[in-house]
N, CA, C and O atoms as a GROMACS GRO file, in nm:
protein
  332
    1MET      N    1   6.056  10.428  13.305
    1MET     CA    2   6.072  10.545  13.219
    1MET      C    3   6.204  10.615  13.255
    1MET      O    4   6.233  10.639  13.372
    2ILE      N    5   6.281  10.648  13.154
    2ILE     CA    6   6.408  10.716  13.175
    2ILE      C    7   6.382  10.867  13.175
    2ILE      O    8   6.321  10.919  13.081
    3PRO      N    9   6.429  10.938  13.278
    3PRO     CA   10   6.408  11.084  13.281
    3PRO      C   11   6.478  11.151  13.164
    3PRO      O   12   6.584  11.106  13.119
    4GLU      N   13   6.420  11.260  13.116
    4GLU     CA   14   6.478  11.334  13.004
    4GLU      C   15   6.615  11.391  13.038
    4GLU      O   16   6.699  11.406  12.949
    5GLN      N   17   6.639  11.421  13.162
    5GLN     CA   18   6.765  11.484  13.202
    5GLN      C   19   6.871  11.381  13.242
    5GLN      O   20   6.975  11.419  13.296
    6ALA      N   21   6.847  11.254  13.217
    6ALA     CA   22   6.945  11.151  13.252
    6ALA      C   23   7.071  11.169  13.168
    6ALA      O   24   7.063  11.200  13.049
    7GLU      N   25   7.184  11.151  13.229
    7GLU     CA   26   7.313  11.162  13.160
    7GLU      C   27   7.331  11.037  13.075
    7GLU      O   28   7.339  10.927  13.129
    8PRO      N   29   7.339  11.053  12.942
    8PRO     CA   30   7.356  10.934  12.859
    8PRO      C   31   7.496  10.876  12.873
    8PRO      O   32   7.593  10.949  12.893
    9LEU      N   33   7.505  10.747  12.862
    9LEU     CA   34   7.634  10.680  12.865
    9LEU      C   35   7.680  10.659  12.722
    9LEU      O   36   7.599  10.627  12.634
   10MET      N   37   7.809  10.676  12.698
   10MET     CA   38   7.864  10.664  12.563
   10MET      C   39   7.955  10.542  12.553
   10MET      O   40   8.024  10.507  12.649
   11THR      N   41   7.953  10.478  12.438
   11THR     CA   42   8.046  10.369  12.412
   11THR      C   43   8.186  10.426  12.398
   11THR      O   44   8.204  10.548  12.394
   12ARG      N   45   8.284  10.338  12.392
   12ARG     CA   46   8.423  10.382  12.377
   12ARG      C   47   8.441  10.461  12.247
   12ARG      O   48   8.508  10.564  12.245
   13LYS      N   49   8.382  10.412  12.138
   13LYS     CA   50   8.395  10.480  12.009
   13LYS      C   51   8.329  10.618  12.013
   13LYS      O   52   8.386  10.716  11.966
   14ALA      N   53   8.208  10.625  12.070
   14ALA     CA   54   8.139  10.753  12.081
   14ALA      C   55   8.215  10.849  12.172
   14ALA      O   56   8.217  10.970  12.147
   15THR      N   57   8.277  10.797  12.276
   15THR     CA   58   8.356  10.880  12.366
   15THR      C   59   8.477  10.938  12.295
   15THR      O   60   8.507  11.057  12.310
   16ALA      N   61   8.545  10.855  12.216
   16ALA     CA   62   8.661  10.904  12.140
   16ALA      C   63   8.618  11.012  12.041
   16ALA      O   64   8.688  11.112  12.026
   17LEU      N   65   8.506  10.993  11.974
   17LEU     CA   66   8.456  11.094  11.880
   17LEU      C   67   8.419  11.223  11.952
   17LEU      O   68   8.447  11.332  11.902
   18ALA      N   69   8.355  11.211  12.068
   18ALA     CA   70   8.314  11.329  12.145
   18ALA      C   71   8.437  11.406  12.194
   18ALA      O   72   8.440  11.529  12.187
   19LEU      N   73   8.538  11.333  12.243
   19LEU     CA   74   8.660  11.400  12.289
   19LEU      C   75   8.731  11.470  12.173
   19LEU      O   76   8.777  11.583  12.187
   20THR      N   77   8.740  11.402  12.061
   20THR     CA   78   8.804  11.462  11.944
   20THR      C   79   8.728  11.586  11.899
   20THR      O   80   8.789  11.687  11.865
   21GLY      N   81   8.596  11.580  11.900
   21GLY     CA   82   8.513  11.694  11.863
   21GLY      C   83   8.528  11.811  11.959
   21GLY      O   84   8.509  11.926  11.921
   22ALA      N   85   8.563  11.780  12.084
   22ALA     CA   86   8.580  11.884  12.186
   22ALA      C   87   8.723  11.938  12.188
   22ALA      O   88   8.757  12.023  12.270
   23GLY      N   89   8.808  11.889  12.095
   23GLY     CA   90   8.944  11.939  12.087
   23GLY      C   91   9.048  11.853  12.157
   23GLY      O   92   9.163  11.894  12.170
   24PHE      N   93   9.009  11.735  12.201
   24PHE     CA   94   9.100  11.642  12.267
   24PHE      C   95   9.113  11.518  12.180
   24PHE      O   96   9.045  11.418  12.206
   25PRO      N   97   9.198  11.521  12.077
   25PRO     CA   98   9.206  11.408  11.984
   25PRO      C   99   9.252  11.280  12.055
   25PRO      O  100   9.362  11.274  12.111
   26LEU      N  101   9.167  11.178  12.050
   26LEU     CA  102   9.196  11.053  12.118
   26LEU      C  103   9.124  10.942  12.044
   26LEU      O  104   9.008  10.957  12.007
   27ALA      N  105   9.190  10.831  12.022
   27ALA     CA  106   9.131  10.717  11.953
   27ALA      C  107   9.063  10.623  12.053
   27ALA      O  108   9.099  10.619  12.171
   28ALA      N  109   8.965  10.549  12.005
   28ALA     CA  110   8.898  10.449  12.089
   28ALA      C  111   8.999  10.346  12.139
   28ALA      O  112   8.987  10.299  12.252
   29ALA      N  113   9.097  10.311  12.055
   29ALA     CA  114   9.200  10.214  12.096
   29ALA      C  115   9.282  10.267  12.213
   29ALA      O  116   9.324  10.190  12.300
   30THR      N  117   9.304  10.397  12.217
   30THR     CA  118   9.378  10.457  12.329
   30THR      C  119   9.297  10.447  12.457
   30THR      O  120   9.351  10.417  12.563
   31LEU      N  121   9.167  10.470  12.447
   31LEU     CA  122   9.080  10.454  12.565
   31LEU      C  123   9.083  10.309  12.614
   31LEU      O  124   9.084  10.285  12.735
   32ALA      N  125   9.085  10.214  12.522
   32ALA     CA  126   9.091  10.073  12.560
   32ALA      C  127   9.222  10.043  12.633
   32ALA      O  128   9.223   9.974  12.734
   33THR      N  129   9.332  10.096  12.581
   33THR     CA  130   9.462  10.076  12.645
   33THR      C  131   9.464  10.138  12.784
   33THR      O  132   9.512  10.077  12.879
   34LEU      N  133   9.412  10.260  12.796
   34LEU     CA  134   9.408  10.327  12.926
   34LEU      C  135   9.319  10.253  13.024
   34LEU      O  136   9.345  10.254  13.145
   35ALA      N  137   9.214  10.188  12.974
   35ALA     CA  138   9.125  10.112  13.063
   35ALA      C  139   9.197   9.991  13.122
   35ALA      O  140   9.167   9.950  13.234
   36THR      N  141   9.291   9.934  13.048
   36THR     CA  142   9.363   9.817  13.101
   36THR      C  143   9.485   9.857  13.182
   36THR      O  144   9.520   9.789  13.279
   37ARG      N  145   9.550   9.965  13.144
   37ARG     CA  146   9.674  10.006  13.212
   37ARG      C  147   9.651  10.107  13.323
   37ARG      O  148   9.735  10.123  13.411
   38GLY      N  149   9.537  10.176  13.319
   38GLY     CA  150   9.509  10.280  13.416
   38GLY      C  151   9.544  10.417  13.362
   38GLY      O  152   9.620  10.430  13.265
   39GLY      N  153   9.489  10.518  13.424
   39GLY     CA  154   9.518  10.655  13.384
   39GLY      C  155   9.415  10.717  13.293
   39GLY      O  156   9.425  10.835  13.259
   40GLY      N  157   9.316  10.641  13.253
   40GLY     CA  158   9.213  10.694  13.165
   40GLY      C  159   9.093  10.747  13.241
   40GLY      O  160   9.093  10.749  13.365
   41PRO      N  161   8.992  10.791  13.168
   41PRO     CA  162   8.872  10.842  13.233
   41PRO      C  163   8.795  10.729  13.300
   41PRO      O  164   8.807  10.613  13.259
   42PRO      N  165   8.715  10.762  13.401
   42PRO     CA  166   8.635  10.658  13.466
   42PRO      C  167   8.531  10.601  13.369
   42PRO      O  168   8.478  10.673  13.284
   43PHE      N  169   8.503  10.473  13.383
   43PHE     CA  170   8.402  10.409  13.299
   43PHE      C  171   8.327  10.305  13.381
   43PHE      O  172   8.367  10.268  13.491
   44ARG      N  173   8.218  10.258  13.324
   44ARG     CA  174   8.137  10.154  13.384
   44ARG      C  175   8.126  10.040  13.285
   44ARG      O  176   8.144  10.061  13.165
   45ARG      N  177   8.098   9.921  13.333
   45ARG     CA  178   8.080   9.807  13.244
   45ARG      C  179   7.932   9.774  13.234
   45ARG      O  180   7.859   9.777  13.334
   46PHE      N  181   7.888   9.743  13.115
   46PHE     CA  182   7.755   9.688  13.092
   46PHE      C  183   7.778   9.565  13.005
   46PHE      O  184   7.791   9.575  12.883
   47GLY      N  185   7.782   9.450  13.068
   47GLY     CA  186   7.822   9.330  12.997
   47GLY      C  187   7.969   9.343  12.960
   47GLY      O  188   8.054   9.364  13.046
   48SER      N  189   7.998   9.331  12.832
   48SER     CA  190   8.137   9.342  12.788
   48SER      C  191   8.173   9.483  12.742
   48SER      O  192   8.288   9.508  12.706
   49ARG      N  193   8.078   9.575  12.745
   49ARG     CA  194   8.102   9.711  12.696
   49ARG      C  195   8.144   9.806  12.807
   49ARG      O  196   8.092   9.802  12.918
   50ALA      N  197   8.240   9.891  12.773
   50ALA     CA  198   8.277  10.001  12.862
   50ALA      C  199   8.192  10.120  12.824
   50ALA      O  200   8.181  10.154  12.706
   51LEU      N  201   8.133  10.184  12.923
   51LEU     CA  202   8.049  10.302  12.899
   51LEU      C  203   8.100  10.419  12.982
   51LEU      O  204   8.140  10.404  13.097
   52TYR      N  205   8.099  10.536  12.919
   52TYR     CA  206   8.155  10.658  12.978
   52TYR      C  207   8.049  10.766  12.990
   52TYR      O  208   7.959  10.776  12.906
   53ARG      N  209   8.059  10.847  13.095
   53ARG     CA  210   7.973  10.964  13.111
   53ARG      C  211   8.046  11.086  13.059
   53ARG      O  212   8.164  11.105  13.088
   54ALA      N  213   7.977  11.168  12.983
   54ALA     CA  214   8.038  11.284  12.919
   54ALA      C  215   8.103  11.378  13.020
   54ALA      O  216   8.214  11.425  12.997
   55ASP      N  217   8.036  11.407  13.130
   55ASP     CA  218   8.092  11.502  13.226
   55ASP      C  219   8.221  11.449  13.288
   55ASP      O  220   8.315  11.526  13.310
   56GLU      N  221   8.227  11.320  13.317
   56GLU     CA  222   8.348  11.263  13.375
   56GLU      C  223   8.463  11.260  13.275
   56GLU      O  224   8.579  11.283  13.311
   57VAL      N  225   8.429  11.232  13.150
   57VAL     CA  226   8.532  11.227  13.045
   57VAL      C  227   8.592  11.366  13.022
   57VAL      O  228   8.713  11.381  13.009
   58LEU      N  229   8.506  11.468  13.016
   58LEU     CA  230   8.556  11.604  12.997
   58LEU      C  231   8.637  11.651  13.117
   58LEU      O  232   8.738  11.720  13.100
   59ASP      N  233   8.595  11.615  13.237
   59ASP     CA  234   8.674  11.649  13.356
   59ASP      C  235   8.812  11.585  13.348
   59ASP      O  236   8.912  11.649  13.378
   60TRP      N  237   8.817  11.458  13.306
   60TRP     CA  238   8.945  11.387  13.292
   60TRP      C  239   9.033  11.455  13.187
   60TRP      O  240   9.151  11.478  13.212
   61ALA      N  241   8.976  11.487  13.072
   61ALA     CA  242   9.053  11.549  12.964
   61ALA      C  243   9.106  11.686  13.008
   61ALA      O  244   9.222  11.718  12.983
   62ASN      N  245   9.024  11.765  13.073
   62ASN     CA  246   9.068  11.897  13.120
   62ASN      C  247   9.177  11.885  13.226
   62ASN      O  248   9.264  11.971  13.235
   63SER      N  249   9.173  11.780  13.306
   63SER     CA  250   9.275  11.762  13.410
   63SER      C  251   9.411  11.730  13.350
   63SER      O  252   9.513  11.745  13.416
   64ARG      N  253   9.414  11.685  13.225
   64ARG     CA  254   9.540  11.652  13.158
   64ARG      C  255   9.601  11.772  13.087
   64ARG      O  256   9.715  11.764  13.041
   65LEU      N  257   9.529  11.882  13.078
   65LEU     CA  258   9.583  12.002  13.013
   65LEU      C  259   9.688  12.069  13.100
   65LEU      O  260   9.676  12.071  13.223
   66SER      N  261   9.789  12.124  13.035
   66SER     CA  262   9.888  12.202  13.110
   66SER      C  263   9.829  12.340  13.138
   66SER      O  264   9.725  12.377  13.084
   67LYS      N  265   9.897  12.413  13.224
   67LYS     CA  266   9.856  12.552  13.244
   67LYS      C  267   9.887  12.630  13.116
   67LYS      O  268   9.968  12.586  13.035
   68ALA      N  269   9.825  12.744  13.099
   68ALA     CA  270   9.850  12.828  12.982
   68ALA      C  271   9.991  12.886  12.992
   68ALA      O  272  10.030  12.939  13.096
   69VAL      N  273  10.066  12.876  12.884
   69VAL     CA  274  10.203  12.928  12.880
   69VAL      C  275  10.223  13.004  12.750
   69VAL      O  276  10.147  12.988  12.655
   70SER      N  277  10.326  13.088  12.746
   70SER     CA  278  10.358  13.161  12.624
   70SER      C  279  10.484  13.108  12.558
   70SER      O  280  10.523  13.154  12.450
   71SER      N  281  10.550  13.012  12.622
   71SER     CA  282  10.672  12.952  12.567
   71SER      C  283  10.685  12.810  12.620
   71SER      O  284  10.647  12.782  12.734
   72THR      N  285  10.739  12.720  12.539
   72THR     CA  286  10.759  12.583  12.584
   72THR      C  287  10.859  12.575  12.698
   72THR      O  288  10.860  12.477  12.773
   73SER      N  289  10.943  12.675  12.712
   73SER     CA  290  11.040  12.673  12.821
   73SER      C  291  10.973  12.688  12.957
   73SER      O  292  11.034  12.660  13.060
   74GLU      N  293  10.848  12.732  12.958
   74GLU     CA  294  10.775  12.746  13.084
   74GLU      C  295  10.716  12.613  13.131
   74GLU      O  296  10.672  12.602  13.246
   75LEU      N  297  10.714  12.513  13.043
   75LEU     CA  298  10.657  12.383  13.078
   75LEU      C  299  10.759  12.299  13.152
   75LEU      O  300  10.879  12.311  13.128
   76PRO      N  301  10.712  12.212  13.243
   76PRO     CA  302  10.806  12.122  13.309
   76PRO      C  303  10.861  12.024  13.206
   76PRO      O  304  10.796  11.993  13.106
   77SER      N  305  10.982  11.976  13.230
   77SER     CA  306  11.041  11.881  13.136
   77SER      C  307  10.965  11.751  13.139
   77SER      O  308  10.910  11.711  13.242
   78ARG      N  309  10.960  11.684  13.026
   78ARG     CA  310  10.891  11.556  13.015
   78ARG      C  311  10.987  11.445  13.051
   78ARG      O  312  11.109  11.460  13.041
   79LYS      N  313  10.930  11.332  13.092
   79LYS     CA  314  11.012  11.216  13.121
   79LYS      C  315  11.076  11.168  12.992
   79LYS      O  316  11.013  11.173  12.886
   80PRO      N  317  11.201  11.123  12.997
   80PRO     CA  318  11.262  11.069  12.875
   80PRO      C  319  11.194  10.938  12.836
   80PRO      O  320  11.143  10.865  12.922
   81LEU      N  321  11.196  10.908  12.707
   81LEU     CA  322  11.139  10.782  12.660
   81LEU      C  323  11.221  10.665  12.711
   81LEU      O  324  11.343  10.675  12.726
   82ARG      N  325  11.152  10.554  12.739
   82ARG     CA  326  11.225  10.434  12.783
   82ARG      C  327  11.307  10.379  12.668
   82ARG      O  328  11.264  10.384  12.553
   83GLN      N  329  11.422  10.329  12.699
   83GLN     CA  330  11.509  10.272  12.594
   83GLN      C  331  11.535  10.127  12.622
   83GLN      O  332  11.606  10.061  12.545
   0.00000   0.00000   0.00000
């Protein structure tokens, strides 16, 4: 029997929809890319499927936010694009 308070695991598509709904627009394809290259939220494998926990995904998304600023000049400069 699964406890009622168990943290449900989400598929990559459901995770992308949940993040987008929470204000962090992200595609499932981006999560797949991050899973292979690194830098994405933690996930688990169940067979061939990647499964994500909501609390870990939200922690990851929040960690990517900048501090609150009133001007873009307050933000650190971004790396230039590779050429």
